[in-house]
N, C-alpha and C positions, 0 to 999 in steps of 0.2 A: 705603708709603703709613703714616701710620700710625695705632695702633689707637686707637676709644675707649675714652675713661678707663673702666672698672670703678667700679660705686656698689659707694658704702661702706654701712657699716653705717650710718649716720649719713643718710643723701641716705631711707635704703628708714625709715626714723622721723622725716625731715619730713614726707615724701609722706603717712606712713599720719598725721600728728595734721593737716597738711591735711585729708582725708577723714575724719577724725573732726570737725572743723569746719564743713567745709561740711555734714558731717548733722546738727551741732548747731545749723546753720542753719535746713536746709530744717525741721530737728524742733521749733524755737522758732517758726516761718515755722505750719507746719503747728495748730499749736497753738493760738498766739491767731487763726488763722483759726477750726479749731474752737471755740473761746470765744465769739466773733464771734458767730457763724454759732448755740451754744447758747444764746445771748444773746438775739438773732432769734429766734431759735427760741423762745425762752420768753415774750417779748415780744409776740410776733403769737397767739398762742396765749393765753397768760394774765395779760393783764395788762389794763384795761378796756377798748373799746374802743364803746363806745357809752354815750351823755351825753346825759340826758332833762333833765338842771336843775329835777326835782325831780317835770316836770308826767307825768298820764299819759299814753303814747302806745302806740299800736298801728300795725303797718300790717297792712293786707288781701294778701295774696298771694290772684292770682285763678286761679280756673280755668285750665286748659292752657299755667298758666307754666312758661318754663322758665326753669334759675337762676339767669342773667343778667338777666331781668327779675324774678323773685323779691327781689337783692341789689341792683336799681336800688330797688327801689320799698320796703324798706328805708333806703335811701342817701336819698329824697325828703323819710322825712319830718325829714333833719337831723340825727340822734340819732349818726349814725356819725361817731366821731374820724378815722378814717384807711380809705378805702375799698380800698386796693389791698393793705393786709394780711386786710381783709374775705375780697374775691375766695384771696386766697392759702390761706387755713385751708379754706374753700368747697372749694376744686378735691382740697387735699390729703383735708381728710375723705368728699369723694367725693359731695359736691353736687349735684353735674356729672353724675352718675350719671342713665339712665332710673329713676322712681319714685321720684327721690329728694325731690323737690320734692313738697309737699304743701299746696293751698289752703286760704283759712280766717282768723278773725282773730287776729293773734299785738301781746301787749306787748312790748316794747321796757322793759327793766326797768333803770334807770340804775344805770351800774356793771357792766354784762355782760360779758362777753370776748369771742369772735369762737368761741371754742372751746364757750363756754355757751349762744350765739344760735343757730347753727349745730344743736347738740344737739335746742334746741326745732326752729329747724326742720323738722328732718329727721322729729321722732320726732312733728309735729302735734299738740304741744302748746298747744290753741288757748287763746284768753283766750274766754268768752261777751260775743257782746255787748247792748248792753243796746236793748232792741227800747222802744220808747214812740208811743203813738195818741193824737191828740187833736185834738176841732178837727173832728171828721169827719164828714160828712152823707149821703154819697153810698158806694155802694162802690164806685167803682171812686176814687175820692179812698182807702179804706181801704188798696184793696191796691196805690195805689201808695206810701201811703208804710210800705205791710210792705215791699216789693219793696226801696220806697231803702236798707235797713236791714240786709239780711239776701239773700244770692241764690238767692234767687226769681222765676224772672219772674213778673211781675203778671198777664200772661194768664193762670197757669195756675192764681194763684192763683183770678184772678174767678172760671176754669170750675171749680172746686170748689166757691164761691159759688153757683154756678149750678145748679148737679146738686140735681136730688131727691133723689134714692139716696144720692148723700158726706153732702149736709146731715139726711136722714132717719138718717143714723147716725150723725151728735152729738146730733141729741135736736130739729132743730130743721125748718124749713121754706126755702122759698131767701129770704123777708124777713125771720123774727124768726132767722134764724140773727144776724144784726147783730148781736143782744139778745148773742151769746155772746164780742165784745171789750171787756174793762172797762176804757177808761184805764184805764195805769198801765205803769212799766217792767217789763221782761218778760229775765230773762237764758234767752240761748238763742245756739247757735252760728250762727257766720255763712253752713255752707254744708251749716244743715240741709235737710232735704226741704219739697216744700210741704207735704205729709198731717201730718209731723215737728212743725211751728210747728204748725198746726191744735191737733194732738192737743196740743200746749204749753199751748196756746191754751186749748182745754177744759178740761186739768186746773184749770189756773189760775182758770175760772169756775164748775167745782164749787166749788173751794178756799173761792173769794169766799162761795159760797150757803153762810152758817153756816144751823147749828137755826136760833140764834134771828134772823138774815134770813125762811126758811126760816117758821118757826112767824110773824113779825113780816107779811109779806105775806098768810099763810093768813087772818086775825081781815080783812086787807081783802077776803080774797076774790079776790081777785086773784094771776093764773101769773106765773111769775117776767119771762117777755116784759112781760106786761104790762108789770109792774111798771116794767120799763126801760124799755118806748113810753112810760107818761106821765112816768117821770123823764125822757124828752128833753126831751115838749115842757115839764114844767120849767123846764129847763135853758134852751131856748130863750128863758123868759118875762125870765129872772132870770139874764143871763149878769154881772152886776159885781157883787154883794151875794147872798152864800149865806147868808145870817141871814135872807132873805127865803123861802130856796124851799118851809120846810113849809109857811108858812102860804100861797103858792099852790097848792101841794099839795093842800092842804086845801081850797080854793075846787074843787076839779077834782074833787077824791071826793065831796065836799058833790054836787054836779050831777052821774056817775054815779048817783050815790044813787039821786038824785032823777028819773035818766032825762031829763036835760037833754041837751041839747048841749051839747059842750065849749067851742063856737065860736071856738076858739084861734088865732088868726092864723100862730101862728109853723108851722102846716100847713100852712096858707091858704098860707103863702107859699113851702114847699118842696112842693105840690100844684100851686104854679105852675113850679118851680122856677127862680123868677128870686132870685135870692135879697140883687141889688140894692133890693129893692121896700123903702121907707123905712115908707111909710103903707097898708094893707092897702085899695081899694078895691071897690066897688059890682064892677066891673069882676074881680076877683080872688076875686069871692064864689062867681061863675059857673062855674068849673071845674069839670069832674064827676070826681072824685077818692077815692077813697074815704081819702083821707089829710086831703079836706076836710071838717074836725069844723062846718062850717058848714051842711054836707049833709048828712049825715048826723051819725048819733047814735051814742054808743060811744068807743071805743078808737079811733086809724086801725091798721089792719091790723100798722104796726111801727114802731118808730122813723123818727124824723126824724133824728137823731143821737145818738152812743154817747153818751149823755151819763157825765155823772161822777160818781165814790161819793157823794160830798157831794149828788148829786142824785137818786140813788139812795134811798142811807137816808131823806134828805128825803120820797120819797114813801115808805120803812115807817114812820115817824115824824115822819108830816103833826100841823101842827096843827091841835087839833079848832077850831074858828070855826065863824062861820051867814053864811058872805060866802059869797055867788053869785056874784059881781063884781069886777072891778078893770082897773082899765088903768094908763096909770104916768102916776106926774106932771109936776103943769105946770111946777114947776122945775127940771129934767132932771136931775133928783138921781140916776136911775137906778130910785129904789124909785116902789112903787106906793100910787094911794089904791084901797081897797076899800067895795064895798055891800053890804048886804044883799038889794035888793033896786031896781029894775030905775029909778027914778025916782033912786036914787042915784047910780046912775050913771052914768046918762045925762048927770046935770049935774056927776058929777068927766068925762067923754068930751067932753062942751065946754068944759070950763078947757083940759085939753088941747091938743084939736086950734085953740085960741084961741091955745096958747102956739107952736105947733108953726105957723101961720099967721103970727106977728107976726115968727118965727126965716126965715121963709121956706123951710121944709122941708115939698116936697114927697110 
């Protein structure tokens, strides 16, 4: 039987060389894989993944949302470039853990990286919402508008505004509390509470009533609520041309000084709660309501809408005139014909009524 050949030194050297080559290849592959992974890791963490094209973009994360619901809300804005990388980074940054998702309104800034976005969402660094309300006549309209912009149920707001003890704590009753809401744009947080929202608006109300405005209303011998109530009538009378509001305010202040009934048609419309009325008729005037200024002298108990700042200032700085009457002009320009006595007023009113008849307006 033949014996196996003995390995020579050359054989050992060749085997060692092969092993080194094999490990060299493995090392190169490993290094390339590490470089590729590092590059991907860098890309998903540190390159922009939010593109808003310069448009202000916000996302609302609702209460009780889990991390997937939150990220889907972000994706629905259309600003996410790579959804998969966003989810990948979110999990690496433990956004999927209990308590990590915080409800609120967040701004998606152009150029945000995944890391930056998740940090913002995890920290709860919200952006304020721009709360606005106008063209409001009734309390239920107001609470609906507020609730549509923040995470507060309309029923909760309505309950507060109906609560005599709570409105008294704000300095109002359940009727005059509506004068606290000055139409404007306010910064607040989406997940604010109902009471914090009310306090925010009360603070803005106090800031609105500057010493100058208070001094002007004191000259008129009116309370803040009375100024707003009269301003709501002025606004309802003149919605098109703000420049005429000081004149209309002057007319109503003249009537108040003389103890005359205001006889303001918009108050009759409000009393009847029928805002489709185009022409106030005798049947409407019979409505027994403290808002019917044809039946009751003085100002109604509260505003018939939320008057604009322009209308409030028109009452505070009324035109000084001797007019006691006015009615819409027959040219339908939106302006009014004014009169100092009833005879002139009846003539103006007849011209306007004739124009309505010709136009077929009932």
